[in-house]
N, CA, C, O and the ligand as a Tripos MOL2 file, in Angstrom:
@<TRIPOS>MOLECULE
protein
  261   259    66     0     0
PROTEIN
NO_CHARGES

@<TRIPOS>ATOM
      1 N           0.8490   -1.2010    0.0000 N.3       1 MET1
      2 CA          0.0000    0.0000    0.0000 C.3       1 MET1
      3 C           0.8820    1.2480    0.0000 C.2       1 MET1
      4 O           1.8620    1.3220    0.7420 O.2       1 MET1
      5 N           0.5410    2.1920   -0.8070 N.am      2 PRO2
      6 CA          1.3590    3.4090   -0.8430 C.3       2 PRO2
      7 C           1.0860    4.2890    0.3650 C.2       2 PRO2
      8 O          -0.0090    4.2900    0.9270 O.2       2 PRO2
      9 N           2.1000    5.0280    0.7440 N.am      3 ILE3
     10 CA          1.9310    6.0390    1.7780 C.3       3 ILE3
     11 C           1.9350    7.3910    1.0920 C.2       3 ILE3
     12 O           2.8560    7.7270    0.3470 O.2       3 ILE3
     13 N           0.8920    8.1580    1.3550 N.am      4 ILE4
     14 CA          0.7540    9.4320    0.6640 C.3       4 ILE4
     15 C           0.7890   10.5770    1.6730 C.2       4 ILE4
     16 O           0.0510   10.6020    2.6570 O.2       4 ILE4
     17 N           1.6740   11.5150    1.3850 N.am      5 TYR5
     18 CA          1.7180   12.7190    2.1900 C.3       5 TYR5
     19 C           0.9800   13.8170    1.4450 C.2       5 TYR5
     20 O           1.3130   14.1540    0.3090 O.2       5 TYR5
     21 N          -0.0260   14.3640    2.1060 N.am      6 ARG6
     22 CA         -0.8090   15.4060    1.4580 C.3       6 ARG6
     23 C          -0.7630   16.7080    2.2280 C.2       6 ARG6
     24 O          -0.6210   16.7290    3.4500 O.2       6 ARG6
     25 N          -0.8880   17.7970    1.4800 N.am      7 CYS7
     26 CA         -1.0230   19.1000    2.1010 C.3       7 CYS7
     27 C          -2.3590   19.1530    2.8350 C.2       7 CYS7
     28 O          -3.4050   18.8410    2.2670 O.2       7 CYS7
     29 N          -2.3080   19.5450    4.0780 N.am      8 GLY8
     30 CA         -3.5300   19.5870    4.8750 C.3       8 GLY8
     31 C          -4.4250   20.7630    4.5040 C.2       8 GLY8
     32 O          -5.5620   20.8490    4.9670 O.2       8 GLY8
     33 N          -3.9240   21.6520    3.6860 N.am      9 SER9
     34 CA         -4.6880   22.8310    3.3130 C.3       9 SER9
     35 C          -5.4400   22.6300    2.0020 C.2       9 SER9
     36 O          -6.6470   22.8610    1.9400 O.2       9 SER9
     37 N          -4.7370   22.2010    0.9550 N.am     10 CYS10
     38 CA         -5.3670   22.0990   -0.3590 C.3      10 CYS10
     39 C          -5.5430   20.6490   -0.8040 C.2      10 CYS10
     40 O          -6.2360   20.3780   -1.7840 O.2      10 CYS10
     41 N          -4.9240   19.7310   -0.0930 N.am     11 GLY11
     42 CA         -5.1020   18.3260   -0.4360 C.3      11 GLY11
     43 C          -4.1600   17.8390   -1.5190 C.2      11 GLY11
     44 O          -4.2600   16.6970   -1.9680 O.2      11 GLY11
     45 N          -3.2580   18.6890   -1.9360 N.am     12 GLU12
     46 CA         -2.2850   18.3220   -2.9520 C.3      12 GLU12
     47 C          -1.4110   17.1710   -2.4540 C.2      12 GLU12
     48 O          -0.9180   17.1920   -1.3260 O.2      12 GLU12
     49 N          -1.2290   16.1770   -3.3040 N.am     13 THR13
     50 CA         -0.3210   15.1000   -2.9500 C.3      13 THR13
     51 C           1.1090   15.5950   -3.0760 C.2      13 THR13
     52 O           1.5790   15.9330   -4.1630 O.2      13 THR13
     53 N           1.7790   15.6270   -1.9510 N.am     14 LEU14
     54 CA          3.1370   16.1610   -1.9330 C.3      14 LEU14
     55 C           4.1570   15.0870   -2.2580 C.2      14 LEU14
     56 O           5.1800   15.3440   -2.8930 O.2      14 LEU14
     57 N           3.8580   13.8870   -1.8140 N.am     15 PHE15
     58 CA          4.8110   12.8110   -2.0260 C.3      15 PHE15
     59 C           4.1030   11.4780   -1.8540 C.2      15 PHE15
     60 O           3.3090   11.2910   -0.9320 O.2      15 PHE15
     61 N           4.4040   10.5620   -2.7530 N.am     16 MET16
     62 CA          3.8250    9.2330   -2.6320 C.3      16 MET16
     63 C           4.9360    8.2160   -2.5510 C.2      16 MET16
     64 O           5.8720    8.2190   -3.3510 O.2      16 MET16
     65 N           4.8180    7.3630   -1.5880 N.am     17 PHE17
     66 CA          5.8450    6.3510   -1.3960 C.3      17 PHE17
     67 C           5.2050    4.9840   -1.5410 C.2      17 PHE17
     68 O           4.3660    4.5780   -0.7360 O.2      17 PHE17
     69 N           5.6190    4.2860   -2.5800 N.am     18 ARG18
     70 CA          5.0410    2.9710   -2.8310 C.3      18 ARG18
     71 C           5.8400    1.9010   -2.1040 C.2      18 ARG18
     72 O           7.0670    1.8390   -2.1900 O.2      18 ARG18
     73 N           5.1190    1.0780   -1.4000 N.am     19 THR19
     74 CA          5.8030    0.0710   -0.5860 C.3      19 THR19
     75 C           5.6010   -1.3210   -1.1500 C.2      19 THR19
     76 O           5.7800   -2.3150   -0.4460 O.2      19 THR19
     77 N           5.2310   -1.3940   -2.4160 N.am     20 VAL20
     78 CA          4.9330   -2.6770   -3.0310 C.3      20 VAL20
     79 C           6.1430   -3.6100   -2.9770 C.2      20 VAL20
     80 O           7.1660   -3.3770   -3.6210 O.2      20 VAL20
     81 N           5.9910   -4.6560   -2.2010 N.am     21 GLY21
     82 CA          7.0380   -5.6680   -2.1330 C.3      21 GLY21
     83 C           8.3260   -5.1910   -1.4950 C.2      21 GLY21
     84 O           9.3620   -5.8490   -1.5910 O.2      21 GLY21
     85 N           8.2540   -4.0520   -0.8500 N.am     22 GLN22
     86 CA          9.4750   -3.5390   -0.2320 C.3      22 GLN22
     87 C           9.1830   -3.0810    1.1950 C.2      22 GLN22
     88 O           9.4270   -1.9340    1.5700 O.2      22 GLN22
     89 N           8.6710   -3.9900    1.9490 N.am     23 ASP23
     90 CA          8.2470   -3.6480    3.3030 C.3      23 ASP23
     91 C           9.3780   -3.0870    4.1480 C.2      23 ASP23
     92 O           9.1850   -2.2000    4.9790 O.2      23 ASP23
     93 N          10.5600   -3.6300    3.9100 N.am     24 SER24
     94 CA         11.6840   -3.2510    4.7530 C.3      24 SER24
     95 C          12.3680   -1.9760    4.2640 C.2      24 SER24
     96 O          13.2540   -1.4300    4.9220 O.2      24 SER24
     97 N          11.9320   -1.5230    3.0950 N.am     25 PHE25
     98 CA         12.5280   -0.2910    2.5770 C.3      25 PHE25
     99 C          12.1160    0.8830    3.4480 C.2      25 PHE25
    100 O          10.9620    0.9870    3.8620 O.2      25 PHE25
    101 N          13.0610    1.7610    3.7210 N.am     26 GLY26
    102 CA         12.7940    2.8590    4.6490 C.3      26 GLY26
    103 C          11.7710    3.8380    4.1330 C.2      26 GLY26
    104 O          11.9300    4.4070    3.0530 O.2      26 GLY26
    105 N          10.7330    4.0330    4.8940 N.am     27 VAL27
    106 CA          9.7490    5.0540    4.5610 C.3      27 VAL27
    107 C          10.2870    6.3980    5.0310 C.2      27 VAL27
    108 O          10.7160    6.5380    6.1760 O.2      27 VAL27
    109 N          10.2600    7.3950    4.1290 N.am     28 PRO28
    110 CA         10.7770    8.7050    4.5100 C.3      28 PRO28
    111 C           9.9760    9.3160    5.6450 C.2      28 PRO28
    112 O           8.7470    9.2570    5.6630 O.2      28 PRO28
    113 N          10.6860    9.8950    6.5790 N.am     29 THR29
    114 CA         10.0260   10.5610    7.6980 C.3      29 THR29
    115 C           9.5750   11.9510    7.2500 C.2      29 THR29
    116 O          10.0790   12.4780    6.2580 O.2      29 THR29
    117 N           8.6350   12.5430    7.9740 N.am     30 PRO30
    118 CA          8.2200   13.9080    7.6500 C.3      30 PRO30
    119 C           9.3920   14.8590    7.5470 C.2      30 PRO30
    120 O           9.3740   15.7880    6.7400 O.2      30 PRO30
    121 N          10.3970   14.6370    8.3490 N.am     31 ASP31
    122 CA         11.5530   15.5200    8.3240 C.3      31 ASP31
    123 C          12.3250   15.3720    7.0210 C.2      31 ASP31
    124 O          12.8200   16.3550    6.4690 O.2      31 ASP31
    125 N          12.4250   14.1430    6.5350 N.am     32 GLU32
    126 CA         13.1000   13.9050    5.2610 C.3      32 GLU32
    127 C          12.2960   14.4970    4.1090 C.2      32 GLU32
    128 O          12.8630   15.0350    3.1580 O.2      32 GLU32
    129 N          10.9920   14.3940    4.2000 N.am     33 LEU33
    130 CA         10.1340   14.9650    3.1760 C.3      33 LEU33
    131 C          10.2340   16.4760    3.1460 C.2      33 LEU33
    132 O          10.1860   17.1010    2.0860 O.2      33 LEU33
    133 N          10.3700   17.0400    4.3050 N.am     34 PHE34
    134 CA         10.5420   18.4860    4.3970 C.3      34 PHE34
    135 C          11.7540   18.9140    3.5850 C.2      34 PHE34
    136 O          11.7370   19.9460    2.9150 O.2      34 PHE34
    137 N          12.8010   18.1080    3.6550 N.am     35 THR35
    138 CA         14.0080   18.3930    2.8910 C.3      35 THR35
    139 C          13.7620   18.2430    1.3960 C.2      35 THR35
    140 O          14.2690   19.0270    0.5940 O.2      35 THR35
    141 N          12.9810   17.2340    1.0270 N.am     36 LYS36
    142 CA         12.7000   16.9860   -0.3860 C.3      36 LYS36
    143 C          11.7620   18.0310   -0.9670 C.2      36 LYS36
    144 O          12.0220   18.5970   -2.0290 O.2      36 LYS36
    145 N          10.6920   18.2740   -0.2730 N.am     37 ILE37
    146 CA          9.6220   19.1150   -0.8020 C.3      37 ILE37
    147 C           9.9530   20.5910   -0.6720 C.2      37 ILE37
    148 O           9.6700   21.3890   -1.5660 O.2      37 ILE37
    149 N          10.5630   20.9420    0.4640 N.am     38 GLY38
    150 CA         10.8470   22.3410    0.7150 C.3      38 GLY38
    151 C           9.9460   22.8750    1.8110 C.2      38 GLY38
    152 O           9.1580   22.1300    2.3930 O.2      38 GLY38
    153 N          10.0630   24.1640    2.0920 N.am     39 PRO39
    154 CA          9.3930   24.7460    3.2580 C.3      39 PRO39
    155 C           7.9130   25.0050    3.0700 C.2      39 PRO39
    156 O           7.2220   25.3740    4.0190 O.2      39 PRO39
    157 N           7.4170   24.8160    1.8530 N.am     40 LYS40
    158 CA          5.9910   25.1010    1.6750 C.3      40 LYS40
    159 C           5.3930   24.2590    0.5570 C.2      40 LYS40
    160 O           6.1000   23.7140   -0.2900 O.2      40 LYS40
    161 N           4.0740   24.1710    0.5840 N.am     41 CYS41
    162 CA          3.3490   23.4280   -0.4300 C.3      41 CYS41
    163 C           3.5620   24.0800   -1.7960 C.2      41 CYS41
    164 O           3.3640   25.2860   -1.9360 O.2      41 CYS41
    165 N           3.9590   23.3050   -2.7980 N.am     42 PRO42
    166 CA          4.2240   23.8680   -4.1220 C.3      42 PRO42
    167 C           2.9590   24.3310   -4.8330 C.2      42 PRO42
    168 O           3.0270   25.0910   -5.7990 O.2      42 PRO42
    169 N           1.8210   23.8790   -4.3600 N.am     43 LYS43
    170 CA          0.5680   24.2340   -5.0220 C.3      43 LYS43
    171 C          -0.0800   25.4780   -4.4310 C.2      43 LYS43
    172 O          -0.3590   26.4440   -5.1410 O.2      43 LYS43
    173 N          -0.3140   25.4420   -3.1320 N.am     44 CYS44
    174 CA         -1.0480   26.5450   -2.5080 C.3      44 CYS44
    175 C          -0.1420   27.4880   -1.7280 C.2      44 CYS44
    176 O          -0.5590   28.5620   -1.2950 O.2      44 CYS44
    177 N           1.1150   27.0590   -1.5590 N.am     45 GLY45
    178 CA          2.0720   27.9340   -0.9040 C.3      45 GLY45
    179 C           1.9810   27.9340    0.6120 C.2      45 GLY45
    180 O           2.6370   28.7320    1.2820 O.2      45 GLY45
    181 N           1.1610   27.0280    1.1520 N.am     46 LYS46
    182 CA          1.0420   26.9470    2.6020 C.3      46 LYS46
    183 C           2.3570   26.4870    3.2000 C.2      46 LYS46
    184 O           2.9520   25.5120    2.7400 O.2      46 LYS46
    185 N           2.7960   27.1720    4.1980 N.am     47 ARG47
    186 CA          4.0790   26.8130    4.7950 C.3      47 ARG47
    187 C           3.9500   25.5180    5.5890 C.2      47 ARG47
    188 O           2.9840   25.2940    6.3180 O.2      47 ARG47
    189 N           4.9560   24.6850    5.4150 N.am     48 LEU48
    190 CA          5.0030   23.4510    6.1810 C.3      48 LEU48
    191 C           5.9930   23.6480    7.3140 C.2      48 LEU48
    192 O           7.0680   24.2190    7.1310 O.2      48 LEU48
    193 N           5.6200   23.1770    8.4590 N.am     49 THR49
    194 CA          6.5100   23.3440    9.6020 C.3      49 THR49
    195 C           7.3150   22.0800    9.8270 C.2      49 THR49
    196 O           6.7860   20.9700    9.7690 O.2      49 THR49
    197 N           8.5720   22.2590   10.0790 N.am     50 ARG50
    198 CA          9.4710   21.1360   10.1440 C.3      50 ARG50
    199 C           9.1870   20.1060   11.2500 C.2      50 ARG50
    200 O           9.1540   18.9090   10.9640 O.2      50 ARG50
    201 N           8.9850   20.5290   12.4760 N.am     51 PRO51
    202 CA          8.9540   19.5310   13.5520 C.3      51 PRO51
    203 C           7.8890   18.4650   13.3800 C.2      51 PRO51
    204 O           8.1440   17.2820   13.6080 O.2      51 PRO51
    205 N           6.7080   18.8740   12.9830 N.am     52 THR52
    206 CA          5.6290   17.9050   12.9140 C.3      52 THR52
    207 C           4.9840   17.8160   11.5360 C.2      52 THR52
    208 O           4.1840   16.9170   11.2780 O.2      52 THR52
    209 N           5.3320   18.7490   10.6500 N.am     53 LEU53
    210 CA          4.6320   18.8480    9.3740 C.3      53 LEU53
    211 C           3.1240   18.7750    9.5990 C.2      53 LEU53
    212 O           2.4280   17.9830    8.9630 O.2      53 LEU53
    213 N           2.6460   19.5860   10.4850 N.am     54 ASN54
    214 CA          1.2490   19.4530   10.9050 C.3      54 ASN54
    215 C           0.2540   19.8880    9.8350 C.2      54 ASN54
    216 O          -0.9590   19.7880   10.0220 O.2      54 ASN54
    217 N           0.7780   20.3720    8.7170 N.am     55 ARG55
    218 CA         -0.1140   20.6590    7.5880 C.3      55 ARG55
    219 C          -0.1980   19.4670    6.6450 C.2      55 ARG55
    220 O          -0.9480   19.4810    5.6690 O.2      55 ARG55
    221 N           0.5670   18.4590    6.9440 N.am     56 VAL56
    222 CA          0.5970   17.2980    6.0760 C.3      56 VAL56
    223 C           0.0170   16.0990    6.8100 C.2      56 VAL56
    224 O           0.4080   15.7800    7.9330 O.2      56 VAL56
    225 N          -0.9020   15.4640    6.1600 N.am     57 LYS57
    226 CA         -1.5020   14.2840    6.7670 C.3      57 LYS57
    227 C          -0.9110   13.0360    6.1230 C.2      57 LYS57
    228 O          -0.7440   12.9590    4.9060 O.2      57 LYS57
    229 N          -0.6090   12.0920    6.9460 N.am     58 VAL58
    230 CA         -0.1110   10.8310    6.4330 C.3      58 VAL58
    231 C          -1.2960    9.8820    6.2700 C.2      58 VAL58
    232 O          -1.9870    9.5360    7.2280 O.2      58 VAL58
    233 N          -1.4970    9.4820    5.0370 N.am     59 ILE59
    234 CA         -2.6620    8.6610    4.7640 C.3      59 ILE59
    235 C          -2.2110    7.2910    4.2750 C.2      59 ILE59
    236 O          -1.4850    7.1820    3.2870 O.2      59 ILE59
    237 N          -2.6370    6.2720    4.9570 N.am     60 GLY60
    238 CA         -2.3160    4.9160    4.5500 C.3      60 GLY60
    239 C          -3.5330    4.2470    3.9510 C.2      60 GLY60
    240 O          -4.6550    4.7420    4.0660 O.2      60 GLY60
    241 N          -3.3020    3.1300    3.3180 N.am     61 ARG61
    242 CA         -4.3840    2.3290    2.7610 C.3      61 ARG61
    243 C          -5.2010    3.0680    1.7130 C.2      61 ARG61
    244 O          -6.4060    2.8480    1.5960 O.2      61 ARG61
    245 N          -4.5670    3.9260    0.9640 N.am     62 VAL62
    246 CA         -5.2570    4.6010   -0.1380 C.3      62 VAL62
    247 C          -5.2510    3.6850   -1.3430 C.2      62 VAL62
    248 O          -4.2130    3.1330   -1.7090 O.2      62 VAL62
    249 N          -6.3700    3.5300   -1.9370 N.am     63 GLY63
    250 CA         -6.4560    2.6380   -3.0810 C.3      63 GLY63
    251 C          -6.3480    1.1900   -2.6580 C.2      63 GLY63
    252 O          -5.4470    0.4620   -3.0750 O.2      63 GLY63
    253 N          -7.2590    0.8040   -1.8450 N.am     64 ASN64
    254 CA         -7.1930   -0.5140   -1.2080 C.3      64 ASN64
    255 C          -7.4960   -1.6560   -2.1540 C.2      64 ASN64
    256 O          -7.2030   -2.8120   -1.8510 O.2      64 ASN64
    257 N          -8.0760   -1.3430   -3.2870 N.am     65 LYS65
    258 CA         -8.5380   -2.4030   -4.1780 C.3      65 LYS65
    259 C          -7.3950   -2.9670   -5.0260 C.2      65 LYS65
    260 O          -7.6130   -3.8700   -5.8340 O.2      65 LYS65
    261 ZN         -1.2790   22.9620   -0.3680 Zn       66 ZN66
@<TRIPOS>BOND
     1     1     2 1
     2     2     3 1
     3     3     4 2
     4     3     5 am
     5     5     6 1
     6     6     7 1
     7     7     8 2
     8     7     9 am
     9     9    10 1
    10    10    11 1
    11    11    12 2
    12    11    13 am
    13    13    14 1
    14    14    15 1
    15    15    16 2
    16    15    17 am
    17    17    18 1
    18    18    19 1
    19    19    20 2
    20    19    21 am
    21    21    22 1
    22    22    23 1
    23    23    24 2
    24    23    25 am
    25    25    26 1
    26    26    27 1
    27    27    28 2
    28    27    29 am
    29    29    30 1
    30    30    31 1
    31    31    32 2
    32    31    33 am
    33    33    34 1
    34    34    35 1
    35    35    36 2
    36    35    37 am
    37    37    38 1
    38    38    39 1
    39    39    40 2
    40    39    41 am
    41    41    42 1
    42    42    43 1
    43    43    44 2
    44    43    45 am
    45    45    46 1
    46    46    47 1
    47    47    48 2
    48    47    49 am
    49    49    50 1
    50    50    51 1
    51    51    52 2
    52    51    53 am
    53    53    54 1
    54    54    55 1
    55    55    56 2
    56    55    57 am
    57    57    58 1
    58    58    59 1
    59    59    60 2
    60    59    61 am
    61    61    62 1
    62    62    63 1
    63    63    64 2
    64    63    65 am
    65    65    66 1
    66    66    67 1
    67    67    68 2
    68    67    69 am
    69    69    70 1
    70    70    71 1
    71    71    72 2
    72    71    73 am
    73    73    74 1
    74    74    75 1
    75    75    76 2
    76    75    77 am
    77    77    78 1
    78    78    79 1
    79    79    80 2
    80    79    81 am
    81    81    82 1
    82    82    83 1
    83    83    84 2
    84    83    85 am
    85    85    86 1
    86    86    87 1
    87    87    88 2
    88    87    89 am
    89    89    90 1
    90    90    91 1
    91    91    92 2
    92    91    93 am
    93    93    94 1
    94    94    95 1
    95    95    96 2
    96    95    97 am
    97    97    98 1
    98    98    99 1
    99    99   100 2
   100    99   101 am
   101   101   102 1
   102   102   103 1
   103   103   104 2
   104   103   105 am
   105   105   106 1
   106   106   107 1
   107   107   108 2
   108   107   109 am
   109   109   110 1
   110   110   111 1
   111   111   112 2
   112   111   113 am
   113   113   114 1
   114   114   115 1
   115   115   116 2
   116   115   117 am
   117   117   118 1
   118   118   119 1
   119   119   120 2
   120   119   121 am
   121   121   122 1
   122   122   123 1
   123   123   124 2
   124   123   125 am
   125   125   126 1
   126   126   127 1
   127   127   128 2
   128   127   129 am
   129   129   130 1
   130   130   131 1
   131   131   132 2
   132   131   133 am
   133   133   134 1
   134   134   135 1
   135   135   136 2
   136   135   137 am
   137   137   138 1
   138   138   139 1
   139   139   140 2
   140   139   141 am
   141   141   142 1
   142   142   143 1
   143   143   144 2
   144   143   145 am
   145   145   146 1
   146   146   147 1
   147   147   148 2
   148   147   149 am
   149   149   150 1
   150   150   151 1
   151   151   152 2
   152   151   153 am
   153   153   154 1
   154   154   155 1
   155   155   156 2
   156   155   157 am
   157   157   158 1
   158   158   159 1
   159   159   160 2
   160   159   161 am
   161   161   162 1
   162   162   163 1
   163   163   164 2
   164   163   165 am
   165   165   166 1
   166   166   167 1
   167   167   168 2
   168   167   169 am
   169   169   170 1
   170   170   171 1
   171   171   172 2
   172   171   173 am
   173   173   174 1
   174   174   175 1
   175   175   176 2
   176   175   177 am
   177   177   178 1
   178   178   179 1
   179   179   180 2
   180   179   181 am
   181   181   182 1
   182   182   183 1
   183   183   184 2
   184   183   185 am
   185   185   186 1
   186   186   187 1
   187   187   188 2
   188   187   189 am
   189   189   190 1
   190   190   191 1
   191   191   192 2
   192   191   193 am
   193   193   194 1
   194   194   195 1
   195   195   196 2
   196   195   197 am
   197   197   198 1
   198   198   199 1
   199   199   200 2
   200   199   201 am
   201   201   202 1
   202   202   203 1
   203   203   204 2
   204   203   205 am
   205   205   206 1
   206   206   207 1
   207   207   208 2
   208   207   209 am
   209   209   210 1
   210   210   211 1
   211   211   212 2
   212   211   213 am
   213   213   214 1
   214   214   215 1
   215   215   216 2
   216   215   217 am
   217   217   218 1
   218   218   219 1
   219   219   220 2
   220   219   221 am
   221   221   222 1
   222   222   223 1
   223   223   224 2
   224   223   225 am
   225   225   226 1
   226   226   227 1
   227   227   228 2
   228   227   229 am
   229   229   230 1
   230   230   231 1
   231   231   232 2
   232   231   233 am
   233   233   234 1
   234   234   235 1
   235   235   236 2
   236   235   237 am
   237   237   238 1
   238   238   239 1
   239   239   240 2
   240   239   241 am
   241   241   242 1
   242   242   243 1
   243   243   244 2
   244   243   245 am
   245   245   246 1
   246   246   247 1
   247   247   248 2
   248   247   249 am
   249   249   250 1
   250   250   251 1
   251   251   252 2
   252   251   253 am
   253   253   254 1
   254   254   255 1
   255   255   256 2
   256   255   257 am
   257   257   258 1
   258   258   259 1
   259   259   260 2
@<TRIPOS>SUBSTRUCTURE
     1 MET1         2 RESIDUE 1 A MET
     2 PRO2         6 RESIDUE 1 A PRO
     3 ILE3        10 RESIDUE 1 A ILE
     4 ILE4        14 RESIDUE 1 A ILE
     5 TYR5        18 RESIDUE 1 A TYR
     6 ARG6        22 RESIDUE 1 A ARG
     7 CYS7        26 RESIDUE 1 A CYS
     8 GLY8        30 RESIDUE 1 A GLY
     9 SER9        34 RESIDUE 1 A SER
    10 CYS10       38 RESIDUE 1 A CYS
    11 GLY11       42 RESIDUE 1 A GLY
    12 GLU12       46 RESIDUE 1 A GLU
    13 THR13       50 RESIDUE 1 A THR
    14 LEU14       54 RESIDUE 1 A LEU
    15 PHE15       58 RESIDUE 1 A PHE
    16 MET16       62 RESIDUE 1 A MET
    17 PHE17       66 RESIDUE 1 A PHE
    18 ARG18       70 RESIDUE 1 A ARG
    19 THR19       74 RESIDUE 1 A THR
    20 VAL20       78 RESIDUE 1 A VAL
    21 GLY21       82 RESIDUE 1 A GLY
    22 GLN22       86 RESIDUE 1 A GLN
    23 ASP23       90 RESIDUE 1 A ASP
    24 SER24       94 RESIDUE 1 A SER
    25 PHE25       98 RESIDUE 1 A PHE
    26 GLY26      102 RESIDUE 1 A GLY
    27 VAL27      106 RESIDUE 1 A VAL
    28 PRO28      110 RESIDUE 1 A PRO
    29 THR29      114 RESIDUE 1 A THR
    30 PRO30      118 RESIDUE 1 A PRO
    31 ASP31      122 RESIDUE 1 A ASP
    32 GLU32      126 RESIDUE 1 A GLU
    33 LEU33      130 RESIDUE 1 A LEU
    34 PHE34      134 RESIDUE 1 A PHE
    35 THR35      138 RESIDUE 1 A THR
    36 LYS36      142 RESIDUE 1 A LYS
    37 ILE37      146 RESIDUE 1 A ILE
    38 GLY38      150 RESIDUE 1 A GLY
    39 PRO39      154 RESIDUE 1 A PRO
    40 LYS40      158 RESIDUE 1 A LYS
    41 CYS41      162 RESIDUE 1 A CYS
    42 PRO42      166 RESIDUE 1 A PRO
    43 LYS43      170 RESIDUE 1 A LYS
    44 CYS44      174 RESIDUE 1 A CYS
    45 GLY45      178 RESIDUE 1 A GLY
    46 LYS46      182 RESIDUE 1 A LYS
    47 ARG47      186 RESIDUE 1 A ARG
    48 LEU48      190 RESIDUE 1 A LEU
    49 THR49      194 RESIDUE 1 A THR
    50 ARG50      198 RESIDUE 1 A ARG
    51 PRO51      202 RESIDUE 1 A PRO
    52 THR52      206 RESIDUE 1 A THR
    53 LEU53      210 RESIDUE 1 A LEU
    54 ASN54      214 RESIDUE 1 A ASN
    55 ARG55      218 RESIDUE 1 A ARG
    56 VAL56      222 RESIDUE 1 A VAL
    57 LYS57      226 RESIDUE 1 A LYS
    58 VAL58      230 RESIDUE 1 A VAL
    59 ILE59      234 RESIDUE 1 A ILE
    60 GLY60      238 RESIDUE 1 A GLY
    61 ARG61      242 RESIDUE 1 A ARG
    62 VAL62      246 RESIDUE 1 A VAL
    63 GLY63      250 RESIDUE 1 A GLY
    64 ASN64      254 RESIDUE 1 A ASN
    65 LYS65      258 RESIDUE 1 A LYS
    66 ZN66       261 GROUP 0 **** ****
């Protein structure tokens, strides 16, 4: 199941991490994503805060079928 990080403001998918057959592969932490994505949402410009990325929701089990 993919792990999707979304902007909590506009719902833009910021990063998708597919875990298909790679359970042991390291899932990026919010802090690592902050480094990848940058300090704000590329779509709506909402600032993301480093410690908790509280504007980003971690959603699992998307596309369960
Ligand atoms: Zn956004």
